[in-house]
N, C-alpha and C positions, 0 to 999 in steps of 0.2 A: 528870813531876811525880808523886810518890806522894801519893795522897790519903788522908786520914783518914776514918774512919766514926764515926757516932754511933748508938747503939741507941736507937730511940724508945720502947722498952718498958722502959727502966730510968731513972727509975721507970716503972711500967706505964702506958702510954697508955690501954690498955683500961680499967683501973680508974678513971682520971680521967674518961674519957668516960662510963662507967657512973654515976659520981657526978653528973655534970651531967644526964644523961638522967633519973635518979631524981627530980630536983627538978621535972621538967616532964612530968607524965603526960598532960595535955591542954593543947593550945595552939590555941584558936580553931578547933577542928575539924581541925587539921592531923594527918595520920596519923603517929603516933609509932613509926616502925619503928626498929630498932637503928641506931646510927651505923656509918658505914663509915670505915675508917682504914687507914693503911699500917703493916703490922706487919713492920718490917724495919730494917736498918741503912741510914743515909743518909749520903751523902758530905758532908763538911765542905769549906768553902772552894771551892765551885764555883758557877757561875751557877745560880740557883734560880728557876724560874718559879712564881709564886703564883697559882693558880686559885681559883675560888669554892667548889666543892663537888663531891662525886661525883654524877654524873648517873645513878644506878642505884637506883631506888626499889623494885625487885622482888626482888633477890637476898637470900638469907637469911644470906650470909656477913657476918661482922663485920670482916674485914680483907682486904687484898689486897696482892700483892707490890709492892714499891717500883718506881716507874717512873722510869727514868733512862737515861743514855747506854749502859749495858751491853748492853741487849737491846731492840731496837726493837719497841714494842707494835704490835699489829695495828690498833688503832683509829686512823683518819686524823686525829683531833684532835691527836695528838702529833707528826705529821709536821713541822709548822712549827718545832717546837723543835729538831729535828735540823737542819733547813735553816739556822736562825739560827746555831747554834753551830758548824756546819761551814762556814759561808760564808767565802770568802776575803776578804770585806770586813770581817770582824771581826778585830781585831788580837790574836788569840790564837795561841799556839803549839799544835801538835797535842796536846801533853801537858796543855794547859790547857782543852781543849774539853769536859771532863766537865761534865755538868749533871744536875739533878734537878728534879722538880716536886712541889709540895705543894699541898694544898687548904687554904684558910683555914678552912672549915667542914667538919663531918663529918655534917651532916644530909643525907639522901639525897633529892634532889628534882631532877627533870629540868626543872621549870618555875621559871625564875629569878624570875619575877614573884611567885610564891607566897612565896619567901623574902623578897623586898622588902616584900610586904604583911605578912608575919609580923613584920618588923623595926619596922613602924609601931606595933605593939601593945607596951605596956610589958613584959609578961611575955615576949613573943617577943623583944624587944630584949635582955633580960637573958640569955635562952637563947642567942642568937647571939653576944652579947658574950663570954660565958664560953668558947665554942668558939674565938673569935678570940684571946682571951687565951692559951689553951693553945697555939695555933699560934705566937704571938709568943714564947712560952717556948722552943718547939722551935727557932725561928730563932736565938734567942740562943745555944742550945747548939751548933748546927751552923755558925754564923758563915759564911753564904754570902759568896762573893766579890762577888756582886751579886744582888739580888732584882729580878726583872722582873714587875710586876703584869700579870696576863693580861687583866682586863676592868674596865670602869668600876664595876661593882658592888663588886668587891674594893676598889678605891680609895675608894669612898664609905664602906664599912664601916671601913676603916682610919682615914680622917681624922676619923671620928666616934667612934672608939674611945678612951676615956680613957687606957688604958695606952700606946697608940701615940702619942697626942698628947703625953703626958708624957715619953716616951722619945725623941722625935724632934726633931732640929734641922731646921727647915724651910728650904727653899732660899732663899738670898739671896747677895749678893756675897761675904759673908764665908766661905761654904762651897762656892763654885763652883757655886751654884744646884743643889745635889744634896740630895734627901731622905736623911737618915741616921737610922735607928732603931737606938739603942744602937751607933752608929758603923757600922752595916751600910748600905751604899748601896742605895737603891731607885730604880728608874725607875717613876714613878707614872703617867705618861701613856701607857703602853704600849698601852692599848686604842685610843687615838687613832692610834698608829703602825701597829698590827697589825690590829685589828678581828677579825671572825669568820674562820673557816677559809675560807669562801667568798670573802670580801673579800681574804684573804691570797693566794689562788691565782688571783684575777682577773687578766686580761691588761690591764686598764685602766691608763691613766697614773696615776690616783689610787692604785691598788694599788702600782705601782712606786715612786711617791713615798713612800708609807707605809714600804715596806721600807727605802728609802735613808735616811729620817729616823731609823728605829729603829736601823739599823746605825751611823749617825753618833752617835746618842745613847749607844749602848752603848760605843763607842770613847771618846767624850768622858768618860763616867763612869769607865771603867776607867783612863783616863790619870791620874786623880787618886787612885787607890788606892795 
């Protein structure tokens, strides 16, 4: 399968993020370092994992290379995404196993709880919502084959986001029990299936069951595309 690409910087993602950051110079003592974003071309029509945010509060760089199937990153966080898409239990042809990962937010913080606390404040909630809205616009442009939500915090932010709620058909019998945002299918309970990297690579029966349930759900959703 030949895949298409979409340039995230046309219109400029950098300019849009700078406009958001300019509105919030102080947020409850939160350190306002520049946003971190992927300055690259992104594959359209591939499985896209949706993570929370870049966990790198120290770097001075404002962008980083796109992370996807083309070159395996050194950080072990991404290993499970290769394993999932290459698994023989996923009903994909080799030419369809391309994938990418996006962050819902661009705020750099390695402490997820701080992001959750920030969201409880009115100003912080607006700051986070504007970032999420921008990512939803990107998803509309690249039209993923399937979006797999990486953790429960992402799911919480999505189901409380007005743009996502407005654009989403919630799962019921009429749509094969699949979340669809702008007709893009989502697996919203992925954190229940996958869990942390430690849980994913655990040898326990529970970890094995998580994998099997995730593989089955991916196949089920893909069968309705």
